[in-house]
N, C-alpha and C positions, 0 to 999 in steps of 0.2 A: 390354481385358478388359485387371483387374491384371498387369502385370508380363507388359505384352503382347507380345511381337516385335516390330521398325520394319517396316512396308510396303515391300521396294523388289522394283523392277521394270525390267524390261526396257526403254532404250530404245531405237527403233532409229534416233534421229537423230545418237545419240554411242555407238548400237552397247556398252553399259555398263550395268550396273545402280546402277539410284538412289531415292536413297527416296521416296517417296510425297508431297508438298510439298503440299497442295491451297492454290490460287488462293484461294481461304472456305473460314479458316480452323472446320473440322465439317459439308464439303460436298464434296462430288465429283461433279463434272460432266465426263461421259463422252458422245462421240458413235463411233455405229461405222458405218460405210459397208452400208449396206444391201441388198437385193438388185436386180439391175433385170429388174421385171415381164414377161419375154417367152417364160419360160416357165417349171416345174418348176422350182424347186432341182436340184442334184445331191447328194448326200448331203459333197460337200465342201467345198459353198459352207457348209451346217448343220452341217463341222468350226465354220467360224469366230464361229457364234451358240453353241454352248455354252460357246465361250471368252470368246468380252466376256459371257454369264450367269456365270459360272465367277468373271468378274470383277469383274463389279459385283455375284454375291452375298457374294466378297471381304472389300468395299469394307464394304457394309452390315453384315456378320459384326468388321469391324474398329470399328464405330463410324458409320464415314461416312451422313450423312442423303445417296442413291445420286439426283442426276437423271444419267436415264441416255436421251442420245436414238439412236431407228435411222433410216430412213430409207428409205424405197423413193423409187428411180428409174424412176419412166413417163413418163418424155421426156431424151432427150440423150447415151441410152449408142449408141453405134457400134458394127458390129461389130465391130472392131477396139478394144481397150485398148490400144493406137499408135495415135489420133487417122484412126480411116479408116475408110472402107464411109462404107456403112447403117445411119440408126436407126433400132435391133435391136424395139423400136418396132409405125414402122414397118410394116420388114420381115415382121415375125407376123403383121401385123394383117391383111396383101394377102394372107398363102401361105394365110391359116386364113379368110379374104374377111366378116372380120368387120372391129367399130370399133380404134383401138387403144383409147382408151378401157373398150371390151369386154373386150377382154386384156388389162386391166394392173387391173380390177378381177377377172379370174377366175384371175389370174395368183397374188396379193397375198392374195386372202382363200384359196387352195393352200397358200403359203410360211405364212400363218399361225395353218393349220392341224395344217402344224408345226412349228412353234411350242410349242406348243400339247402336239403329243404328245411332244414332247424334253424337258416340262413346265420350257422356258424361258418366265422372269417379265416379266412384261407388259412397254416399258420407260416413264421420268416418259413419250413423247412418240411417237406415230412425228408424219415426216414426209413430204409427197407432197409429190417434186415440184413436179408443177404446181399443189402452191396457190402456191408462192412463187416465179412465174414473174418477176410483174409486177416484187418487190423485187431480182432476177438482175439486172432492165436496171436497178435504182436502182446497182444493184453495179459494175453494167458501165463504168456513168455516169460516178459518179465516180474511178475506173479509166483511166479509157480513155487522156487528152490524157498525162500523165506515162509509160504500160506498153504498149499500146494502140496499132496503126496496122490499117487498114481493109486489103481487100484486095476482089478480086468475091464469094469467096465467104464473107465474116465478115469479121471482126471477131478477131480477133488481139495475141496478150500476147510480151510482146517479154519475153525469157527473159534476154532482158544487163538489165534496168534494175533485176533483183534484187540482193542482195545473196547469194553463193556458191549456185545453181538448182545445182536436183541435190546433195545435201548429203544429202541423206537417204538414194537410191541409188547412193553416192556412185560416179556416172553417171558419170567419168575413168579409171574402171577398170574398172567391169560393163555397161561396152555398152550401160546402160540408153538412150542419145538415140536410137540408133542406129535403134528401133526405131518412129522416131513419122513419123507419112505429109509425106513428100514433097511439098510444094505449093509449084507457079510464085510467088513474090515477096517469100516468109517470108524473114528478115531471118537467122531463123539457124533453125538444125537443128532446134533442140525445141523452140523456140514451137511455144504453139493456141493451134486456134481456141478463146475462149470466147463465141461468138454465131455461131452458122450460118446463112447466108441464104440460107434454098427455092427456090433454083435457077432461072430467067428459065423463063418456061412451063409452073413445074410449080405447084400447089399439093398440102401437105404436110394431113392429117388436123389435127395439132397444127403448128399454128400463134403466131406474134403478132407485134404491128406491137413495133420497136423505131427508134431515132435512128438505125438503122444498114440497114432493111431490114426487111421482113418473114424470119419462123425461127423458129428455138428455141435453147435456152440450149444451150451443151457442158457434159461430163458433173464439169469438175474442176468449171464454176462451183457446180455444185449443192449441191456439198460443202460450197462456201464458205462459202456465204451463206446455208445451211441450222441446220451450226454456230453464226455466229456470229448469227444474227435468237435464237436457241430459250438461247447455256449461252454467249453474249458470247469475248469476247475480252478478253487470251486466257483458255482452259478450261484442262480438267488431262492428259484423254488420250481419244488416240485412235488408234482398234480401225479394224480389217481385215487382206483377206489377206494373205499375203507378194510378190503381185501386185499390189499395187496400192505395195509401194516404191518398183516404179520407172517410174511412170509418170503414175499417180492422185495421188498422195498427193501428191512431187516439183511437181505441179502445182498442189494449192492451200493449197499454205508462197508459193513464190511468190502467188500470188492477194490470197496474209493478207501476206506485206510489203508488200504492195504498199496494200493498203486503210488498211492500220494507220499506211502509213505507221515505217514501224518492223524489223525484223532478229527477230524471232522469230515464227515457227510456224504460229502460232492456237492449237495445244496444246500443251501441254509437256515429254505423252508418246508419244511413237509405238506401240504395239505390235503386234505384227500376228506370228500366226500362218501356221506349216506347210500345208504340201497333205497333205492326202488325198491318196497314190494310189493303185492297182491294177499288176500287176505288167507288166503295158503299156503303163504310165507313170499322170502326173497328168490325175485326170479331169478330164473333159470333156464340152460341147452336144457341140461341134459333127459328134457323126458321127450324130446324131440318138439312138442308143441309149448314155441312161446312168441310174447304179444315185441313183434319187431314195428317197425314207422310203418309202415304199405300200409299192415289189417291195421292202424290206427282211420286209415287212410281212406280204408274200403269201408269205413262205417261211420262215412262221411264226415271225418277234424280235422279241416285243414293242420300239417305239423306244427304251425305254430301257436294251437293251444296246448297242444305239448307244451312246449319253452316255456308255457306262460307259466304255466300250472307247476314244474319244475323251479323256478323265481316263485312264484308264492310262499317258497320254502325256507327258511335256511336250511345253506351244504349243508350243512355237519348233522340234519332230522331225515331221522325216518320217515320219508315221503305215501304215501298210502297211496298203490294207481284203485280209479276205481273208474268205469265210464261217468257218475254223475258227475265228479269229478272235472271230467273234462271236456266233461262242458258247458262245468261253470263255467269253466279257463276261458271255455270257446266265445263264454256271449261277453265278457266283462274285454275280449276281445275285440269281439265285433263294435261294441262301444266306445273303445279306444278309437278304432278305425271312422265308425262317424262323427268322432267329431274330431278326430286328424282332417278328414276326406271335407267333411264340410272347413273350415279354418282355412284349408288350405285354395279352395274354390277364391276366396277373399286374400289373399295377404302374400307376400311373399318373407321370407327366413327374412330375420333384418339384419345386422351385422355384430348389432351389442345389445346385450339385456341391463336395461340402466332400471324396470321398473323398481321399487322398491318391494310389493308383492313378486316376483318371478325371483330377484333378487333374496329375497330372506327364502322361498321355494327349491329351489335352485340348494340354496346353502346350509337344509333340508336332507336334501338329497345328499350331495356331498358328503355326509353325513353318516349317512346307515351303509352309502357302500365304504365307506373311509371305515367305518362296524366291523372287519372283515364282511364284504360284501355280503349286507343285510338286503334284499333284495326282497323282502316283502316290506320292509316300510319304504319299499325308493319305489314300488309301482304306486303305494297309497300316495307318496308324488306327484308322477305321473298324471294319478286322475287326477289331485286338483289341480291341476296344470292345465291338462284338456276341459273339467269344469267352470277355471279364475272366467267368474264376468267382470266388465269396461278394464280391461289394461287390451295397453294395440294388439294389435292380431300379428303382423310379425313378432312384434317382441317375445310373446304368446308363444307361438309359430318356433323360432328358435331354438326357449327355452326346452318345450318339446323334444323339438332335434335332438337336440345333446342328452338327455336323459336318454331316447332308444338307441344315442348309438354308443351306450352303459349297459341297455334294458335288451339293444338286438329283434325287435322287430321291425324293419323298417318301418314305422310310419311316414315316413317321410313323402313315400314310392307303394303300401298294401294299400288298393282298391276293397272294395264292397265284396265285389262280385270274384274276388280272390278266396276272398276263402267258404266259397259254395264248393262243397266237394261234394261229390254224387257218389252216393254208395255203392258199390258196387251188385248188393242186388235192388236196387234198383231200377221200376221196369219200365221208364221213361224217361225222355232227356231231359233239357234242363230247355231245347230248342219249341219241343213242346208242352214247357212248365209254360214258359214268357206265353208262351199264345191264346192256349187255354185261360191262362190270367187277361189274356187281353178282352178275352170274348169274355170271360166276362162284369169285368169294367164296364164289357161296351152295354152289358146286358140293364148293372145296376144305374148305371144311367141312366138307358130307359125305361128303370122301373119295371120290369120285369124278370121279378126275386127268387121265382119259380126255375129262370133257367138257368140263374144265376145260384142257387142254392145246387140244384143241379149237376153245375162244372164247379162248385168246392167239393159234392157226396166224391164227384170220378179222379178229384185225383187224392180223395185220402184214400179211394179203396186206393192210387198207382201207391202211397205211401207219403202223398207231399199235404203236409198243414201249415193249408194260408191263416195270413196268421191278420183278419181285418182288424187294425187298430194298434199296430204291432209299435209301442217307442221308436225300433231301432229303425223305423218303415224297411225293415229287412223281406216286409211282402210272404215271400213260402217258405218254407226250407223242407226237405226231404227227412221226415226220418226214420230214425237206427229201427 
């Protein structure tokens, strides 16, 4: 883009905005901590992938060739992020009476379905943890003599052997180390397992032979190995949820320092999205009941309304979830779709944008995205573009398409009918609703208002709100 603003991103490692300078000119290499596939992902988890997708889209928008890797953790993640408890996969498999491999496949497929419904682009590569276990053993072997020690329970990393351990978490002031498991024989409180031995007399579904005995890799080891294998070190950006900033990512950094015999952290920039919260606090799967994307759909909300709700807040800000906020996002999305649908009917996308008003608007959009992904401001630019009058329709559509390439709604193909999602509790079908509305329209044309009112009351009783005179032209919606 001509005269584009420099891309500045907040680096959690330095706690400041930094201008993006790629390791490899013209290319952006990004690693995102993906899900542990022992259960469905809740919508708080999915916020992390909306953020990572937006980052990737922004890098593409700025002209970089994107190499984005997202991992799938199907082994090694314990029931506590603080390096304690049982393996999540083994525990889920035991509870379901299925193999850990079947559990992993089922929940990976479910996660990928949610990725598609949120219009999140496919990464350069999905990396599956169990595919890299031999490489993990090689990695651990290469650092074991200088940085690790063996206990009965496994191979542990000695955090005193690397410089400035925990600087990402600021553990000395934020009590990050206090959450790590106490294990007899550990040299330091913050030391962590990079290989966990299978206890004597036990057999795990997922276990491998290693120089330290049969067992499985630690969660932290997986990401160091896969990011190095697929992106090299150093690479550009590592993303994840803010909870990873306290233990998981500091442990990755320590391993990276050991492996590379260097003080660099593996990635030049570490980025973390904040929590999605409800009035009861941070979302969690611990209760067994949690909000997932399918629940939103069953309540009558298109998944893209959730994407829009996420983008209305800055990724580093806490975002409170409420049904009212989601409904407001859906209404805003409907307005966007209506405006673009009308425009698409009257124009083709222009190959060039040179109208002064549109050029200025694109520059403001670029500035917003370049200032640490300020999507809230970028969205107002999109709204302005859709509402703008007296400009060439093709250029206007091209401007919207460029903005949408970053924001990721698919406005150039999305239809208003796509946003009608029937709640699970609905007692009538869309075809029945449309037929009733056709009868009601005929009754109103014939001035049979008694029949018109009766049909309206019948629809209301079935949870259908008839919106006469709706400026969006939506005609009806199913109430929640």
